[in-house]
N, C-alpha and C positions, 0 to 999 in steps of 0.2 A: 401710291399714293403719293404725291407731289409732297416734298421737302421744302420748308419753310427759309428759306434765305439765312447764312447766318446771323446771328446779333451782332452788333458793332456798336460799338461806346458813343454816347451821343457826344458832338462837338461841344468841347469847351467854352463858356461863356468869353463875349470879349473880352470883360476885363482881366480872365486868367487869362488868356493867350498872347495881350502886349505885357510888357514891362519886364524890365529881367529880374527884377526883386521876387518874383513868384517863382523862378527857377531855381530850386534846392540845389545846394553847393554841392558839388562831386564827392564822393564819399572815400578817403581815405584808405586805397586796399592795405592791409596788411601782409609785411612781407612772408611770405608761403614757406614754411621750413620745410628743406628739403628731403625728400623722403629718407635717405641713407642717415638720418640724423632720429628717425622714430622707431621707437621700440617697434617689432612687431608684435608682443605680447599686450602691451598695454596699450598702445596708440599715442603717448605720449612723448613730448618731446621735453616737457620744460618741468621737470623732477628732480629734488634736490639729490644730489650724488651720493648723501651719507642714508638718503631713505633708501632710492632704488642701487645704490651702487655703482657702478662704471657700466658705458655704453659698449659695448662688442659686436666690433664690425668687422664683416669677413663671408666671402663666398657669397654676395650680395642677402648676409641677412644682418640686423641689426637688432637686436636684443639685451635688455638692462639685465645687470647681471642676478638682481635678487628675485627677479622674474623668472631666468631659470629656474633659480634654487627650488621655486615654491611652486613654479606647473603642478598638477597633480600626478599628471601621467607619464611625467617626461621625467627620465632618470639618467644616469650617470654611468654610463658603460664605454667610456674610453679612459685612459690614461689621464692624467692632468695637465699636458701638453697637447693633447688630441683633443678637437673643436672649442669649445669653449668652457674650460675648466672641465673637461671630461665629457659635457653631451656634444653629441656626434651630431652632423648638419643634418644626416638626414631624418632623423630622430627630432632636431627642431622644427623643420621641416613636417614633420609628422603631428608633430602637437598645434603646430599653426593652421595645419587643416581640420585638426579635433573641434578645434577651440573659436572655428571663425564664425559660427550661427548662433554661441552660446553668449545670453547677455548678463552684463554686468548688475548684480544686482545693487548695486551703488547707482552708477551713471546710466545705468538701461543702453549702455552702447555695446556692439558687440565683440568677441573675441577674449572671454573671462576667462583662466586660466586658472585660478588660484580656490579650491574647495575648501569649504570647512569640515573641518578633522572628526568632528562630532556627530556621533551613529547619528541615522535621520535626519540629521540637518541638510536642504537641499542648496543651501546658498553658494554662490559662487562667485567669484569679484575680480576686478583686475588685482593687482599688487599694490602699489601706489594708492588706488584709490581704497583697498583695506587700511591702508596706514596712516588716511586720513580719516575716516571713519572709526577707527578706533579697533581694528582687529589687530591679532596677536600673531605672529610669524616665527617662528622657533627657529634659531638656526644651529640645531645637534642634532644628531641621533636622524630621523626620519625626515625632518622638515618639514613640523606640520605647521596648519595655518587654522585658527581658529576665529568665525566672525564676532562681531562687537558682545551678543548673547550667550558665548560659549568658554569667550577666555579666559584665562589662566587669571585671578586675582590674587591681591597679597593677602594671608590673615596674619599681620602682623601687628601686635598692640605697643601702640607709639602713639606716645600725646605730645603735643605740640605744645608749645609757651606761646601766647598772643599770634601772633604771626611770623613765621619761621621762612627763613630766604633757603633757595638755593646754594648749595656749598659752593656750587660753578659759576653760577653769572650772578649770586646775589640778590635775585626779584624773587618776590615771594609766591611759595607754592599751595597747593590748593589744602584745605583742613584736614585731610585723610589719603590714605593711596587710592591712586586711582588711575586709569589709565594715563592721565599727562603727567601724573607725581608719583615717584616711588620710593621706599625708604630700603635702607640697609638693614635686610634680616638679625645680622652681629648685632650692630648697636643701637638700633631701632632709633637714633639720634640724627643721624644723617639723612637729609630730606633734597632731594632734586627733582629736575622737569626730566622727564623722558628724554628731549633731544639732548639735554647737557650731558647725559650721563652715555647716550649715545655716542655723542662725538669724542669724549675721552674715549670709550670703548675703541672706537677707530685709529684714536692715536696714540694711546696705551697699547692696545693687540692684549696675547694673551698671556703675556709671561711677566706685565706693567700694572694691568687691571686688578685694581683695590678698590677696597671702598676708602672715599676721599678723606676719611675722617678717621676710623679706628686701624684701616690698613689691612683688614679680614681679608683675605684672598678667597680660599675653598667655597664657604657660606656664599659670602659677596656674588662669588660671579653664580655659582649654579642658581641661584635667585635671577639673577641677569638673564640667564641663559633661557630659565622656565618662562619669564615676561617676554622676550622677544627680542632681548637686546643683544645686534651684532660683535660677537667679538670674534674677531679674524684670529688666525693663527701666523702670525709671522713677527717681525721685529718690529719693536714700537715705531714711530714716523721719525723719532730724534737720531732713531739708530741707523734709518737707510738714507742712502745717498750721498754719505757723509755732511748730513748738516750740522753736526757739533765736531767736526772733523781736526777744528783748529782749535778744539779744547784739551784735546790731546798732545798737542805739539810743545816739544820740550826747550828750554828756554839752551840756547847751542852757540852763544857767543861771550868773548872774555869782555867783561866789561870794566874792566881796572884803568885807572886813570891815565896810565901809558903802557899798551901793553906791549912785551918785550919780541913778542912774535914775528920772525920775519916774513910768515907765509900771511900773517892776519888772525885779525880776532874771531875769525871764523874756527880754526882749529883745532880738532882735539882728539887727543888719541886716549887711551888706555892708562898708560903708563911712561914715566918720564914728567920730564918739565914743564912739557905742554897739557901734561891733564886738566879736562875741563873739570872744575867742580861747580856746583850749583849752592847758593845760599840755602844750608838746612831750614832755615824759620821762612824766606816768603818763596824761595826756585823761579825768584823773578829776575834773578842777577847772578853773575855766573864771572869765574877767574881762572886764568891757566895757574899753575903748581908755581911756578918761576914769578912770574906778575907780581905775583903778593907775599914770595916767601913763605910759602907753605914745605913743611918738611913731607917726602917722600913717605911717610909713616901716618900723615894725616888723614883722617876716616871723612870730616867737615869739616867745614867753613862760613862762618858767617859777614854780608855785609854789610855795609859801614850804617846803614839804615834800621839791620836787624841787631846788631853788635848790642850785648849789654840786655835784651830784653827779655830773657830767659825762654821766646819760644822755640829755640832747636830744639827737636828730640836729641831724647842721652844716645850715645856713641861709645863705640867700646875704647877706641883710639882718642888719641888729641886732637881738637880741634882751635884753630885758627882763626882769624878776624881780621880785616881791611885794617889798616893803618891806622893811627888819628889820622885828623884834620890837619896837625900843625906839620907833618911830616912833605919835602917836598919829592916831585915825581925825580928829579937828579935825585935826591940823599937815597930815595927808593932804591934806584935803578941800579945805584953804586952799591949798595948793602947787597942786593942778592947778587949782584956778580960777583960779590966777593966772598960772599957764604957756597958760593956753588960755580967755583974755577974751573969743574970740567963740563960747563953748561955744552949740551949737542944741539943742535938747527932740528928740527921738528923733520920725522919721516913723510917722501910726500912722490906721490908719482910722478914719472919720467916726464909726461907730457906738461906734465906745472912749475913751473920756474918763478923762482919768488922777483921782487919787483926788485930792481935793482937802485942804488941810491943815487938821487941828482946832485 
């Protein structure tokens, strides 16, 4: 049987063939995301790190931290330093093969690895899709996940007065506890958005995370764990990487109007005339024992700004304050030297030599 010739598109009308105004502008191509930046479990690259965790890359694999923890058939068989958090690379590849044809019930794309743990529920989804849809994934015990119909809910009797703001961002929360609005079970007065309390949990970590209002720890943490808030077991963010190391620095110089130490104001010894004392009230000023005429038995000293304010803590031994503003530096130096005829030079390393007078 003879075949008919293939159909051809009819020629465009003359008015459509001519004229550059009829040609559509070229589309701008979006910058393709490199394959090494896309999670192999959820196939997403635009996720909030506070939701999906750190993006792990090694051995040709790229997966989100939380996608690993909640992949239903994936277990931690190694030590913490092996693979990704104890998830071995061969096991991860095996899980990728298992979920390759499983479609997410939310976005309908393949690769869904998180299953609802409610009995007889067949919903499976990607971790970030579940987070956007209202699913709850717990970060303790067996790391269970639940779909939006079977997720744990709060049973707290809490009454709002008019419009209640979130204690963290001060924006208005929902009128009752729900997926996006949580309430402290201990005081029933602290309301906050899920995203806000999750951010605080990641910054405070396990040892500092508590109710922002009543400061309850055990009841509050247990409820937040149950509702899917991730509370990492590590130091708080402000304790890591020396973020606040400068707050722990101690004042370490003599602030006398004329420092008598030949080595300099930074010299500090445990005993003797170059013993450095800090102001007992503000601790932001210091003096050598000799530079302010302080006796060897003195346990405390107050700077001129704090002297007489009564803010210094009580001490067992005698205390001293800086000389009055009417005393000149020359008179003070003469008085100090007269009262300390046996003044000795500070001890110093052999490699350091005091500057010679000009």
